[in-house]
C-alpha positions as CSV (number, residue, x, y, z in Angstrom):
1,X,38.2,2.1,0.6
2,X,39.6,5.4,1.9
3,X,39.0,5.8,5.7
4,X,40.8,9.1,6.3
5,X,38.2,10.6,3.6
6,X,35.6,10.7,6.3
7,X,37.7,13.1,8.5
8,X,38.2,15.2,5.5
9,X,34.5,15.2,4.3
10,X,33.2,16.4,7.5
11,X,36.0,19.1,8.1
12,X,34.8,20.2,4.7
13,X,31.2,20.6,6.1
14,X,29.7,17.7,4.5
15,X,27.0,16.0,6.5
16,X,28.1,12.3,6.4
17,X,26.0,9.2,7.4
18,X,27.8,5.8,8.1
19,X,25.5,3.1,6.8
20,X,26.2,-0.8,6.9
21,X,27.6,-2.2,3.8
22,X,26.1,-5.5,3.2
23,X,26.7,-8.1,0.6
24,X,24.9,-11.2,-0.4
25,X,26.3,-14.3,1.2
26,X,23.4,-16.8,1.5
27,X,20.3,-15.9,-0.6
28,X,16.9,-16.7,1.2
29,X,13.7,-17.1,-1.0
30,X,11.1,-14.9,1.3
31,X,7.6,-14.9,0.2
32,X,5.4,-11.8,0.5
33,X,3.1,-11.6,3.6
34,X,-0.6,-12.5,2.8
35,X,-2.3,-9.9,1.0
36,X,0.6,-8.7,-1.2
37,X,2.3,-9.5,-4.2
38,X,5.7,-8.7,-5.4
39,X,6.0,-8.1,-9.1
40,X,9.4,-7.4,-11.2
41,X,7.8,-4.6,-13.5
42,X,8.6,-4.4,-17.2
43,X,9.2,-1.1,-18.9
44,X,5.5,-0.9,-19.9
45,X,3.8,-1.9,-16.5
46,X,1.2,0.9,-15.6
47,X,2.5,0.3,-11.8
48,X,5.6,2.2,-12.6
49,X,4.3,5.4,-11.2
50,X,2.5,4.0,-8.5
51,X,5.6,2.1,-7.2
52,X,7.6,5.2,-7.5
53,X,4.9,7.2,-5.6
54,X,4.9,4.4,-2.9
55,X,8.6,4.3,-2.5
56,X,8.7,8.2,-2.3
57,X,5.9,8.1,0.6
58,X,7.6,5.1,2.2
59,X,10.9,7.1,2.5
60,X,9.1,10.2,3.7
61,X,7.3,7.9,6.3
62,X,3.7,8.4,5.3
63,X,0.9,6.2,4.3
64,X,-0.4,8.9,1.7
65,X,0.8,7.9,-1.6
66,X,0.5,10.8,-3.8
67,X,0.0,11.2,-7.6
68,X,1.9,8.3,-9.8
69,X,5.2,9.6,-10.3
70,X,6.5,10.1,-14.1
71,X,7.5,6.4,-14.9
72,X,9.1,7.4,-18.2
73,X,12.9,7.8,-16.7
74,X,12.7,4.4,-15.0
75,X,11.0,2.8,-18.0
76,X,14.2,3.9,-20.2
77,X,16.5,2.5,-17.6
78,X,14.7,-0.8,-17.4
79,X,14.6,-1.0,-21.3
80,X,18.5,-0.4,-21.3
81,X,18.9,-3.1,-18.7
82,X,20.1,-0.4,-16.2
83,X,17.5,-1.0,-13.6
84,X,15.4,-3.5,-12.5
85,X,12.2,-2.4,-10.2
86,X,10.3,-4.4,-8.2
87,X,6.8,-3.4,-6.7
88,X,5.0,-4.5,-3.7
89,X,1.4,-4.6,-4.7
90,X,-1.9,-5.1,-2.2
91,X,-3.8,-7.8,-3.6
92,X,-7.7,-7.3,-3.3
93,X,-10.6,-9.2,-4.3
94,X,-10.9,-8.1,-7.6
95,X,-7.0,-8.7,-8.2
96,X,-4.1,-6.3,-7.9
97,X,-4.6,-3.0,-5.6
98,X,-2.5,-0.2,-4.9
99,X,1.2,-0.1,-4.4
100,X,2.7,-0.4,-0.9
101,X,6.2,-0.1,-1.7
102,X,9.0,-1.1,-3.9
103,X,12.7,-1.0,-4.8
104,X,15.2,-1.8,-7.4
105,X,18.8,-3.1,-8.5
106,X,21.2,-1.6,-11.1
107,X,22.9,-4.3,-12.9
108,X,26.4,-3.6,-13.9
109,X,28.1,-6.6,-15.6
110,X,27.9,-9.2,-13.0
111,X,27.6,-7.0,-10.0
112,X,24.3,-5.0,-8.7
113,X,23.4,-3.0,-6.1
114,X,20.0,-3.1,-4.3
115,X,18.6,0.6,-3.5
116,X,15.8,2.7,-2.6
117,X,13.7,-0.3,-1.0
118,X,10.8,1.3,1.0
119,X,7.4,0.3,2.2
120,X,4.6,2.8,3.3
121,X,4.3,2.8,7.2
122,X,0.8,0.8,7.4
123,X,2.5,-2.2,5.8
124,X,5.8,-2.2,7.8
125,X,7.1,-5.0,10.2
126,X,5.2,-7.9,8.3
127,X,8.2,-9.0,5.9
128,X,7.0,-6.9,3.1
129,X,10.3,-4.8,3.0
130,X,12.4,-8.3,3.3
131,X,10.4,-9.8,0.4
132,X,11.0,-7.1,-2.0
133,X,14.9,-7.4,-1.6
134,X,14.2,-11.3,-2.0
135,X,12.4,-10.9,-5.4
136,X,15.3,-8.4,-6.3
137,X,18.0,-11.0,-5.4
138,X,16.2,-13.6,-7.4
139,X,16.1,-11.4,-10.3
140,X,19.6,-10.8,-9.9
141,X,20.4,-14.6,-10.0
142,X,18.3,-15.0,-13.0
143,X,20.4,-12.4,-15.0
144,X,23.5,-14.0,-13.9
145,X,24.8,-11.4,-11.3
146,X,27.1,-12.9,-8.7
147,X,27.7,-10.2,-6.6
148,X,24.7,-8.3,-4.9
149,X,25.3,-5.5,-2.2
150,X,23.5,-2.6,-0.6
151,X,23.8,0.0,1.9
152,X,21.2,-0.1,4.8
153,X,20.1,3.2,6.4
154,X,21.0,1.9,9.8
155,X,21.7,-1.3,12.2
156,X,17.8,-2.1,12.2
157,X,17.3,-2.1,8.6
158,X,20.5,-4.0,8.1
159,X,19.0,-6.7,10.0
160,X,15.8,-6.8,7.7
161,X,18.4,-7.7,4.9
162,X,20.4,-10.2,7.1
163,X,17.1,-12.3,6.9
164,X,17.6,-12.3,3.0
165,X,20.9,-13.8,3.1
166,X,23.4,-10.7,3.3
167,X,26.1,-10.1,5.8
168,X,27.9,-6.7,6.9
169,X,31.4,-6.4,5.3
170,X,32.1,-2.6,6.2
171,X,30.6,0.9,6.1
172,X,29.6,2.8,3.3
173,X,29.9,6.9,4.1
174,X,27.1,8.8,2.1
175,X,27.8,12.6,2.1
176,X,25.7,15.3,1.4
């Protein structure tokens, strides 16, 4: 919206990442890879904390999923209709196993942003991240959302989302 803000932010000493900004154009329904299920989690799911820990591990680049995170904050946002959390869960012989990743979207009116999609390293490059995004898109459509967007970490990650039906429309600058 304000391209001149980039130079001002950098001159103020902020570290600014330039990330592909994508909007959903033609949604593609992608199934999860063999051995995984994608679930849209209700506020009382026992998987909330596990999925949060798996997402954290995914962004940290480790397969070591730590203790389940406190899911009370996300449970409250789910109950209020402000967040939808999707989890990627391994399928084991006895049913569902451990969380391997997840992500969310945050509906506001008829618009939502997909955020925080991450998969632990050992479950990458098999289509799990794209399947999570696809499940979140399907949930947004179920809610009557007509604008779905996201900011990708980089061009390689943007290509994952393009498989789900997103197209690049600009650049998001994220400062910290």
